[in-house]
N, C-alpha and C positions, 0 to 999 in steps of 0.2 A: 633499619631507618624508615621513617614514616612515609606513607602514601600522601600525595598532595594533589590538590585540584584548586582551580581558581574560584574564589568566592569574593564578592564585592559588596558586603553589607554597607548600606548607606548610613545606618544608625550609628552615631557616635564618632564617625570619622572626623567631622568638623571639630569635635571636642578635643581630639587627641592629635590630629595631624599637624597642628601648628604650635605645639608647645616647645618653647626654646629655653635654654638655661636662664635662670633668673626670672622666669615667668613671661618673657617677651614672646613675640611672634616671629616665627621663622619657617614659613612653609617652603616646601620644595627642596629640602636638603640642608646640609650643614654649611655654615659659612666658614671662612678661613680660621676664625678664632676657635671654633669647635674642633679643629684638627690639631690644635696645639697639644704638646705633651703636658699632662697634668702637673701641677706644681709639686705634688707629693703623692706617692703611691701609699696604699694601705699596708698593713702588715702581711698581706698575702705574698707568698714566696713563689714567684714565677719560675725560678730555677728549679725548685723542688717539684713544681707542678709538671714541668716538662720531663723531669726525671721519672715521675710517676707514670707518665704516658709510656715512656720506654720500658719501665718495669712491667707494665701490663702486656705490652706486645712481646716482651721476652718470654712470657709463658707460652706464647703461641696463640693462635686464634681461640677465643674464649667461647667456643661453641658448646651449648649445653650437652652434657653426656660424655664429654671428652676429659682426659686427664688435665689438660690445660685449664679448662673451665673449673674443675674442682680445685686445682692449685691456686688459681687466681682468686677464687672465692675465699679460700682459707687465708690467703694473704690479706685480703681486704678486711676480713673479720679481725685478724690479729692486729692490724694497723689501727683499726677503729677502737678496739678495746684498750689500746694504749692512750687514746685521746678523749673519747667520749665518756660521759657519766654512765650511760647505759647502752648496751648493744643488744638489739632484739633480732633474732634470725627467724624468718618465716620459711619453713622448709616443707616442700610438698612434691608430689609427682604429677606431672602434667601428661595426659594422654593425648597425643596428636590426632588429627583427623585420619591419618593413615595407620594409626595403631601403635606408634612408637611411645615409649614411656621415658619421659625426660625428667631428670632430677633438677629441681628448681630451688633457688634460694633468693629471697629478698632480704636485704640487710638494712636495718634501721638503726642509725647511731643517734642517740638523744642527748641533748644538753639541757639541764634544768627540766627534767621530765615531768615534774609536778606543776610547772608553771602553766596556767591556762592560756596565757598570751604566747602564741607560738608562730614560728615560721617553718615552712616545709620547702626544702630543696630536694630535687631528685635528678637522677641520671640512670641510664641503663648500662650495666657492666658486661653484658654478653656481647658476642659478635656473630655476624651472619655466616651460616654454613655454606653459602654459595655466592659467587661473584656475578650476579645476574646482569650487571652493567658493563662487564668486561667486553671489549671489542673482539678479542680472540676467543672463539668457541671453546678451545681447550682450557683457557683460564676461567671460563664461566663456572666450571665445576669446582674451582678452588675456594676455600673459605676466605673470608675477608679478615685481614689482621685487626681492623677496628681501632686504629690509633686515634683518628678524629671521631669516627662514628662509634661512640661509646667511650673510648679512652679519654677524650678531652673532657667530657662532662664529669667522669669519675675523678679526674685530676683536680677539677675545680672543687668538688665536694671534699676531697681529701685535704686540699689546701685550706678550705674553710675550717675543717675539723682541727687542723694543726693550729691555726690562729686562735680558735676558741678554747683550745686546751691550755693556751698560755694566758689568755685574758678572757674570762667568762663573758658570755653574751648578756645583754640587759633583759632578755626574754628567753623563752624556751625555743630551741632550734632542733628540728628533725632533719637528718640527712638520710635520704632513702635511695638505696642502690637497688634498682629493679632488674629482674632477670627476664630472659626470654622475650625481649622486645622485638628482636630481629630474626626470629626463627623461620617463620612461614611466609605466607603470601599476603601482601597488602592489596593485591588486586581483588582477592576474594575475602579479605579480612579473616583469614584462617590461621590460627596458631601464631598470632602476633600480639604485641602488647600484653603478653601473658602475665608478667609480674605486676604490671599496673592494674590489670583487672583483678588479680588476686588481692592486692593491697586494698583496692576500693571495697572489696567485700569482707576484708579482715582488718579493719582500722584499729589503731593502737588502743583506743578506749571508746566507750559510748559517747556520742556527741562530739567526736573529734572534729574540730573546725579551726584550722590555722587562720591567722589574720590574712595571710597570702602565701602562695606557693609559686615556685619557679622551677621549671624543667630546663636543664642545660644540656643541649644536644648539638653535636657538631659545632663546637665553639672555638676550634683551634686553627682555622684557616689563616694564612699569613696576612690577608687583607680582609678582615671580617666585616660583613655588613648584615646587621640584624634588622630586618623589617618587622613591623608589628603584625605578627601572625594572626590570621583572620578569626579563628575560633577564639583565641585569647582576647582579641579586640572586641568581639561581639558579646562574649560571655563573662569576661572579667576585666572590663575596661579600666577600672580603678587600679588594678594591679599593673597593667601595661603602663599607665600613667606614672605610677610610683617608680617602676624600674627605669623607664626611659628618661624621666626627668632627673633621676639620680645619676644616671650615666652621663647625661649632658652637663649636669652640674660639675661632674668630675673632669669634663673636657673631652668626653668620648662621643660627642655628637656625630662624628663622621662614621663611627661604627654602629651606633644606635640611631638609625635614621628614622625620621618621622613618617616614612612611607608605609602605607598599608601593604601587607604581604598576602600571599595565598594562604589557604587553609592547609594545615598539616594534621593528618591522622597519626598522632604521636601519643606518648605516654601520659600527657596531660588530659587527654579526652576522657578516659574512664574516670578520672578524678573529678573533672568538671561535671560529668554525668552524675556523680555521687554528691554534688553540691559543694565541693571544695573549690576555692578560688585560686586556680593554678593556671599559669600561662607558660608558653613555650618560647625560650630564647634559642634560636636556631638559625644557622646560615647554611642553606642547602646548596649554595653555589660553590661546589667543591668538585673539581674534575675527577677525583679518585673515589667518589662515592660508590660503594658496592663493587669495588674492584680489588684485586690483590695488591694494588699500589697504595692502599690506605695505610701507610706505614708511618713510623714515628718521625722520620725526617721531613714529612709534609706538615707537621704540626709546629706552630709558632709559639715560642715562649712569650713574646710580646702580646699575642692575642690572649693567651691564658692569663697573663698579668692583668690585662684590661678587664676581662670578664671577672676574674677573681676580685679585683678592686671594687667592682660594682656589687658583687655578691656580698662582700664583707661590709661595705658601706651601708647597704640596705639593713643589715642586722644592727650595726652600731647606731644607726639613726633612730632605732626604736628606743634607745635610752633618752632621747630628746623629745619624745612625743608624750 
């Protein structure tokens, strides 16, 4: 899970902080109407999404180099090959700062791979080898199950893949499952965001430039609140605006708040550094973050439904542009 620190960029805050559904102005949070249940959900299957969170945790912690990690990756590839037009597996060995050799796999599921008009969604599928936020020192040595931290984002991407396999998207879509996000130290930025860095240096084709990209990370909390992450807001503000206004149009303004958030050193940063317009949708306010209690029973089906609705609507809207 990403390192975070407070950044308050003044530029563009005024542009994005007061956008409300329908183009009105609503600074300072959502009104009562934005808390209403949307009139209709998309074809995203929230029940299947929560089942896919459980499936991931059933393998055990997906720590690189373990049998659970290998089995979960094999399962993901098999599931995506049944849904996507093309599945590309980037496989390599990462040597850590202390000399360990970690087998790594990024998995890229592609729909309409030849279409130059593309969207990129990503999530990390590994889980952390230690529970460094556990209050009990004995538990701090245990691996994190990664139900929300990793598993929820993967479930969103799988749900999108399932919907797109039934009704093709109006443009190209890439679903990227990155490995090795959570292995090492975010304090020293050592052996973290491994798969995102690898993908940034090994893009699918020359000139790869999606219209926009979204990282989904820790999106399964029972009461999600997604602030506008600071790197995203300062470096890809038009993508933030697209995602947040879409969410608010669907009636999800209480979850997708107009507040500016802190900066996250997360998987979107290496892609931003490469020039890709990728933002982070993340809710770090999760009591079980980096503990052995990040289990499937803490993940909410309604939260996954909400985020999945937004993810699919963003894609379907491309057919109207």
